[in-house]
N, C-alpha and C positions, 0 to 999 in steps of 0.2 A: 755511737750509741752509748748512753749513760750506763754506768754500772749500777747494780741494785743498791738502793739507799741514796743515790745521788739525786739532788733536786732536778726538776725537769729542765731548768735553764742551764744545767751544767754546774761544775764546782766553782766556788768563788776564786777570785784572783789570788788571794793570800790564804791558802789552806792552813798555814801554821800559826794563825793569830789567836789560838785558844789559850786558856790560862797556863797550860804547861807545854805549849808547843806541840801537843799530841794531835794527830790527824783527826781523832774522834771529835775534837772540839773545833775543827776547822770549817765545818759546814754551818751556814746560817740558814735557819728555817724561814726563808722569806715568803712573801705572799704567793709567788708562783708555786712554791713547794706545797704550801697548805692547800691551795686550790686544786692541785693535781693529786692530792692524797686520796687513795681509793676507799679509806675508812675514815670515820669521824667519831671522836669521843663524845659520849653523852654529857650534857651539862650536869652540875650537882643537883639541881632541882629535878631533872629527868631521872637521875639515878635513885633519888630518894622516893620518887613517886611510885616506883615498882620495886618490890623487895628483891626480886631475882632478875632484874633487868641486866642485860649484857653490858659490858663496859663500853663497847663501841658498836657502831652500825655502819652498813655499807653506804657510801656516799654516791649519789647519782652522778652520771657524767656531766660535764659542763654543758650548759644549755646550748651554747653556740655550736659545740661539736655534735649535739644530738639533732638539731633542727636545720642547720645550715644546708647540708646536701639534700635533705628531704624536701625543704622548701624550694630549692633550685629545681629538683625533678618535678615537683608539682606545678611550678610556673611553666616549665617547658611543656608538660602534658596539657595544661590549660591553653597555652598558646596554640598547640597543635589542634586541639579540639575546636577552638575558635576559628582557625584557618579553614578547617574542613567544613564547618558550619557555614562560613562565608561563601566558599566555593559551591556548596550545595544550593544555597539561596540564589546565587547568580545563575546556576544551571536551571533551576526551577523557574526563575523569572524569564529566562530566554526561551526555554523549550519545555513547557509543562508536559509531563507524561500523559499520553493518550489524547492530547489536544493539538490542534493545529494553530499556528500563529494567526493573530487577527489580521484580516485583510479585507479587500473589497468583497461585497456579497457576491456569491456565485451567479453566473448567468445561467438561467434554465435552458436546457437543450430543447430545441423545437423539433418536432417530428411529425411526419405524415406517412400514411400508407394508403396506396391506391390499389384496390383489388382489380385484377384484369380478368374479365369474363370471356370465356371461349364462345365463339359463334355457334358451336354445335357440340355434340357429345365428345368427351375427351378420348383421344385415340390411345390405345395401348402401344407399348413399345417392346422391342425384343428384350427378353430377360437377360440374355448374354451380352448383347451389344445395344444398350438402351439409347445411346446418343447418335447412332448411325442415322443418316438421312436428315440430320438437323444441323444448324450452324454450330452447335456445341461439340460436334464430332472433331472440329479443328481447334477447339479451345484446349488450353493446358489443363492438367489434372491437379487439383488441390492448390497448395501454396505456390506451386510453380507458375500459376496463372496470375499471381500478384507480383508484378515486376516493379522494381524501384527505378525511377529516372536517374539520370546522371546528376550528382549532387555537386553544387558549387557554393562557395561562400557568398553570403549576402552582405548588405551594408553593416549589419550589427551582429551577425552570426557567422562563425567559421564553418568550414566544410564538415568537420566532425559533428557539430551540433545539428546541421542540416541532415546528415546521415542518421543521427539519433532520432530525429523527428520522423523521418520516413520509415525507419525500421520499427519504431513503436506503432506507427499507423498500420503497417503491414501485420504486426503481431496482433493488433486489435482485430483486424479483419479475419485473420486465421482463427482466433479463438471464438469470435462472435458469429462467424459464418460457416466454418468448416469443421469445428469440433463435433464429433458424434455425440458426446455427452451433452453438449449445449443444445444441439439440434433435437435431441430426445427429451429435453426438459429436465434432465437429471442434475445439471450442474450449471452454475453461472459465476462461481467465484473467480475463475480464471479471467473472465471479462471484467469483473468489478475491480480486480487488482490493478487494471490498467487505467481506470477512471480516476480523474482528479478527486481527492477527498472532498473538495468543495461541492462536488456533484453527487456524492455518495448517497445523500438522503433522497435525491430525486431518483437515482437508480434503484434504490431499495424499494421505494414506494411503487415504482413501475413494475417491479417483479412481484411484489406482494399484493398490490391492489391495482392491476392494470386498468387503464381507462383510455378511451378514444377521445381525449381532450387536447391532443396536440402536445402534451407534456409528459404523460405517464403511460405510454404504450411500451410494454416489454419488447414488442417486435420492432420498436424504434431503436433499441439498444443492441438487439441480437436477433438471429433467425432461430425460431423455435417452433417445432411441429407439435400439434396436439397428440400426445402419445396414445390416446385412446382411439384416435382416428386414422393416423398415417404414420409410417416408419420408413426409414431409408431401405431401398431395395438392394443396395450394394454400397461398397465403400467409396467408389469413385464419385467425385464431384467435379464438374467442369467449371472453369473460371476464365473470364476475360475482362480486362478493364485497364484503367490508367490511374496513376497518382500524379499529382502536381503540388508544388509548394510555392509559397510567396511570403515575403516579409511584410506584415501589416503594421508594424510599428517598431520602434527601437528595441522593445523587449518581447516581441511576439512573432512567432512563425505560425503560418496557417497551412495545413495540408488538406487538399480536397481529393476525394476518392470517388470513382464511378466504376463499379464492377457488376457484372452479371454472373450469377451463380445458378447452375442448372443441376438439379437433384433428380435422381430416379427414386420414386416413392411407390408404395403399395399399401393396401389396407392393413391396419394393425391386427385385425381379427382374422385375416386370411393370408397366411404366408405363401400359399401356392398360387395366388392370383397374379394376373399380369401387371407389370409395373407401368407407370406413366411418368411424365416429366413435370417437375415444378420449376418454374423460372422465377428468380428473385433478382431484381436489380436494385442495388443500394448505392445511393449518392450521399456521402458524408462530408461535413466540414469539421475539421479537427484543429484545435488551437493548442499551442505550446508556448509557455514562457520558460525562462531559464531553470526555475525550480522544477518544473514538470520534465524538462529534458534530463536533469540529473536523476530524477526519481523514475524515469521511464513511464510516465503517466501522461494522460491527455485530457483535454476538455472537449466534450462533444458540443458543438455549436448547433448543428442541425443534422437531421437524418431524414432523407426522402426515400421511400421504398415503393416499388411497384412489384406486385407478385401475382402470378396466375399459373394455372387456372384457379380462380377463387370465385365463389358466389358473391354477388353484390348484396350488400345490406346485412351480412352476417358479421358478428363481432370478430375482429382480428387483432385486438390490442394485446391479448394474452398469448395466443398461439395462432399459427397458420393452420387452417383446415382446408387443404386443397381439394378440388374436385378430382376424383380418381378415375381410372380407366373405365370407360363406358358411362360415366355419369354426365348428366346434362345440367346446364344452369337452370335455376328456377325460372318459370315462365313469368311474363309480366314485366312491367317497367320497374326500375330501381326505386326504392323509397325516396321521397322528396327530401331535400336538404334545406333546413331552416337556417338562413344566414344570420338570424338574430339569436340563435340558440347559444348559450354559454356553456352548456353541458353537452358532452358528446361531440364526436368529430364528424358526424354526418355520414352519409353513404355515397361518397363520390366514387365513381367507378370508371374504368377504362375498358378497352377491348383488347383481348389477347389475339394477335394475328396467328395464322397458321405458319408453321416453320417453313422457311424458304428452302427450296432444293439447293444442294451444295453447288451445283453448276450455275447458280443464278445469284451470285453475290453472297454465298453463305459464309464467307470468311470475315464478315464484319465483326467488330468487337462487342456489339450490343445485341441483346436478344431482340427478336422481332416483336416489339410491343409498342402500342401507341396508347396515349392517355388523353 
């Protein structure tokens, strides 16, 4: 460290070279000393310009010392901001928020519903044991009736991926066919979350503006009662059916489901009335690619529903309005179906058979219905 009064570059090599050998004359005021001086004397012209001007003024620090570190910090900050901006641009280009990546146009789900008309007035059932004396007495209750088959790897999908497809298919059936909130028409979000985003518009249109056009029936996506007409008479729902899977291409798994759901229902306006049974058979084709498997979502390819007892010819795209205990189907022939009509799904009906006695083959997995 230099002593006070020493030049910044240190003392000269020969300090005693002054006129008298005195140390006071041994220091040379070289350029480095002048540049480092903290004060600077005014010139003669500057002193005469102002009568009472001070003899000296403060000297600003050297430019290099003032701007060098600051410029370095600014360069680093600018580089960091540019890096962040580049990464954000890459992210937005790969995955724009709120949008799905461009891909092939979605395949619309195809759906049909066949009302099953009873041959006579609907029979009431026991309020405490509504499924007795019907094949549904030996069906499992709720989700326990949706059993998964043994899963094995396919040519392009491992066992875990097959299990994921089957599990998602079961979850869809549970939410769309067994949820009390969905059945009552109060909720459908749990079903929509399982639908591939590419089909979200079709799903939303079917729920908001149902139509019997083979594409936009709400009852093709889920089971829903008209809450002004009928409600569940009890929490138990009986289920029987099968799931199967197959690989339809190097990147696609397809799961087919065929299940019969039996509900005990009663009039919405009369809680004390006798219940009756509503039988709904749903056959679905569900498709999964690898992205859908990771997201736990599915693409609905087709939905075929048979439900009864229902009157023939009444709209069933928005809700199911079953015939209840003691009610008879309307007299007369069903309305004619126009095969050339582009609007509407027609009035194609089947016949709901009487329940078989348990001792006569009542353990079959399907409801006794023919179309």
